[in-house]
C-alpha positions in Angstrom: 9.2 -2.8 8.2 11.0 -2.2 5.0 8.7 -4.6 3.2 5.6 -3.1 4.8 6.8 0.3 3.5 7.4 -1.0 0.0 3.9 -2.5 -0.3 2.5 0.9 0.8 4.6 2.5 -1.8 3.7 0.2 -4.7 0.8 -2.2 -4.0 0.8 -3.4 -7.7 4.4 -4.4 -8.0 5.3 -8.0 -8.5 8.1 -9.6 -6.2 11.1 -11.2 -7.7 10.9 -14.1 -5.6 9.2 -15.6 -2.6 12.6 -15.8 -0.7 15.3 -13.3 -0.3 18.3 -13.4 -2.6 21.6 -14.6 -1.6 24.8 -14.6 -3.9 26.9 -17.6 -4.0 30.4 -16.5 -3.4 32.2 -15.2 -6.4 34.3 -12.4 -7.8 33.3 -9.6 -10.0 35.0 -9.4 -13.4 38.0 -7.4 -13.9 37.1 -4.4 -16.2 40.2 -4.7 -18.1 39.5 -8.2 -19.1 35.8 -8.1 -19.7 34.6 -8.3 -23.2 31.3 -6.9 -22.2 33.1 -3.4 -21.3 34.7 -3.1 -24.8 33.2 -0.9 -27.4 30.9 -3.0 -29.5 30.4 -2.5 -33.3 28.3 -4.3 -35.5 30.3 -5.8 -38.4 28.6 -6.5 -41.9 27.8 -10.2 -40.8 26.5 -9.2 -37.4 24.3 -6.3 -39.0 22.8 -8.9 -41.6 22.0 -11.5 -38.8 20.4 -8.6 -36.6 18.2 -7.5 -39.3 17.1 -11.2 -40.3 16.4 -11.9 -36.5 14.1 -8.9 -36.3 12.3 -9.8 -39.6 11.8 -13.4 -38.4 10.8 -12.5 -34.8 7.0 -13.0 -35.4 7.6 -16.5 -36.9 8.9 -18.8 -34.0 9.6 -21.7 -36.2 11.7 -20.1 -38.8 13.4 -17.9 -36.2 14.5 -21.1 -34.2 15.7 -22.6 -37.6 17.7 -19.5 -38.5 19.1 -19.3 -35.0 20.4 -22.9 -35.2 21.7 -22.5 -38.8 23.4 -19.1 -38.6 23.6 -17.2 -35.2 25.4 -20.1 -33.4 28.1 -19.6 -36.0 28.8 -16.0 -35.5 32.2 -14.8 -34.1 32.3 -13.9 -30.4 32.7 -10.2 -31.2 29.7 -10.2 -33.7 27.5 -12.1 -31.3 28.4 -9.8 -28.4 27.7 -6.8 -30.8 24.3 -8.1 -31.9 23.1 -8.7 -28.3 24.2 -5.2 -27.4 22.4 -3.6 -30.2 19.2 -5.6 -29.3 19.6 -4.3 -25.6 20.1 -0.8 -27.0 16.8 -1.1 -29.0 15.1 -2.5 -25.8 14.1 -5.7 -27.8 13.5 -7.8 -24.8 12.6 -11.0 -26.7 15.5 -11.0 -29.1 17.8 -9.9 -26.3 16.7 -12.9 -24.0 17.2 -15.1 -27.0 20.8 -14.1 -27.5 21.4 -14.2 -23.8 20.4 -17.8 -23.9 22.9 -18.5 -26.9 25.8 -16.6 -25.3 25.6 -18.6 -22.0 25.9 -21.9 -24.1 29.0 -20.7 -26.0 32.3 -22.5 -25.3 34.0 -19.1 -24.7 31.4 -17.8 -22.3 32.5 -17.0 -18.7 30.2 -15.7 -15.9 30.6 -11.8 -15.9 29.1 -9.1 -13.9 29.1 -6.5 -16.8 27.1 -9.1 -18.9 24.5 -9.5 -16.2 24.4 -5.7 -15.3 23.6 -4.8 -19.1 20.7 -7.6 -19.2 19.3 -6.2 -15.8 19.5 -2.6 -16.9 17.6 -3.4 -20.2 15.0 -5.4 -18.2 14.5 -2.8 -15.7 14.0 0.0 -18.4 11.2 -2.3 -19.8 9.7 -3.3 -16.5 10.1 -6.9 -17.1 10.0 -8.6 -13.7 9.5 -12.2 -14.9 12.7 -11.9 -17.1 14.5 -10.2 -14.2 13.7 -13.2 -11.8 15.2 -15.6 -14.4 18.5 -13.7 -15.2 18.8 -13.1 -11.3 18.5 -16.9 -10.7 21.0 -17.6 -13.5 23.6 -15.1 -11.9 23.2 -16.4 -8.4 23.7 -19.8 -9.9 27.0 -18.9 -11.5 28.3 -17.2 -8.5 28.4 -13.7 -9.9 29.1 -10.9 -7.5 28.4 -7.1 -8.2 30.7 -4.5 -6.8 29.2 -1.8 -5.0 28.8 0.8 -7.8 27.2 -1.7 -10.1 24.6 -2.6 -7.3 23.9 1.2 -7.0 23.5 1.7 -10.8 21.2 -1.5 -11.0 19.1 -0.4 -8.1 18.7 3.1 -9.3 17.4 1.7 -12.8 14.7 -0.2 -11.2 13.7 2.8 -9.1 13.6 5.1 -12.0 11.5 2.5 -13.8 8.9 2.4 -11.0 9.7 -1.0 -9.5 10.7 0.0 -6.0 10.1 -3.5 -4.6 12.5 -5.3 -7.0 14.9 -2.4 -6.3 14.9 -3.0 -2.6 15.1 -6.6 -2.7 18.4 -6.1 -4.7 19.4 -3.5 -2.0 19.1 -6.2 0.6 21.6 -8.2 -1.4 23.9 -5.3 -1.6 23.9 -5.0 2.2 24.6 -8.7 2.5 27.6 -8.5 -0.1 31.0 -9.1 1.2 32.2 -6.2 -0.9 32.9 -3.3 1.5 30.2 -0.6 1.3 30.8 2.7 -0.4 29.1 5.9 0.2 28.5 6.9 -3.6 26.2 4.0 -4.4 24.0 4.8 -1.4 23.8 8.5 -2.5 22.7 7.4 -6.1 20.1 5.0 -4.6 18.8 7.8 -2.1 18.4 10.1 -5.2 16.3 7.6 -6.8 14.3 7.1 -3.8 12.9 10.6 -3.6 9.4 9.5 -4.9 9.4 7.1 -1.8 10.1 9.1 1.3 9.4 6.3 3.6 11.7 3.8 1.8 14.4 6.6 1.6 14.3 7.2 5.3 15.1 3.5 6.0 18.1 3.4 3.6 19.1 6.9 5.0 19.2 5.2 8.4 21.3 2.5 7.1 23.8 5.1 5.4 24.1 6.9 8.6 24.9 3.7 10.6 27.7 2.6 8.0 29.0 6.2 7.6 28.2 8.1 10.9 30.6 11.0 10.0 28.8 11.8 6.7 26.0 14.1 5.9 23.1 13.7 3.6 21.5 16.7 1.9 17.7 15.9 2.0 15.5 17.5 -0.8 13.0 20.3 0.7 10.0 18.8 2.4 7.7 20.5 -0.3 9.3 18.4 -3.0 7.9 15.2 -1.3 4.5 17.0 -0.8 4.3 18.1 -4.5 5.0 14.4 -5.5 2.4 13.1 -3.4 -0.2 15.7 -4.7 0.8 14.7 -8.2 0.2 11.0 -7.3 -3.1 11.8 -5.8 -4.2 13.8 -8.8 -3.3 11.2 -11.2 -5.2 8.6 -9.1 -8.3 10.9 -9.1 -8.3 11.0 -12.9 -9.7 7.3 -12.7 -12.9 8.4 -10.9 
């Protein structure tokens, strides 16, 4: 039912995988210990490296040579800051380049905040192929998101118009050993307002888990206005 509804809502969306996701058991990073939650400021050397990477981006040969000779020698704090800056700029290519470098560093440890930042950036840019790759990596490393992080990531994909990918991640959230919380469900359902059929399915899940709670639905005419807007946009093509 859920997948059928998804395909009705977004027939052009690409699936992340042919099989459902299943996390390998692991634990989420403790916020107090995660380097990915600390303030990331570009130092002088990091700023120089970031500018040079952007300058060399159109030239793959020179870019790879520069990465081997300079980027790999950056201090941990500088490397983390450069990656965060490219994520902030929505530079998918260089973010993925730094992502690969970070995962090879001797100090690297699997971290849910590291993966959260990557997935949020990829969601903003609607990059499904890169999302699948990052998702496969985090599964292989046994990374487990907490419920709030699940909710934020799912909402990011919904807000970017990728409901199928968002719902596949939602199915992983439902299988998680972490106890369910009401707030992430509310965050997700708010992002599902443009997809009323999907919203009803997740609303049913919410009421099953939290039978004593109340959901405040938007007015029905809000759904109708959105459907009319979609129809009007489609008619522009004819």
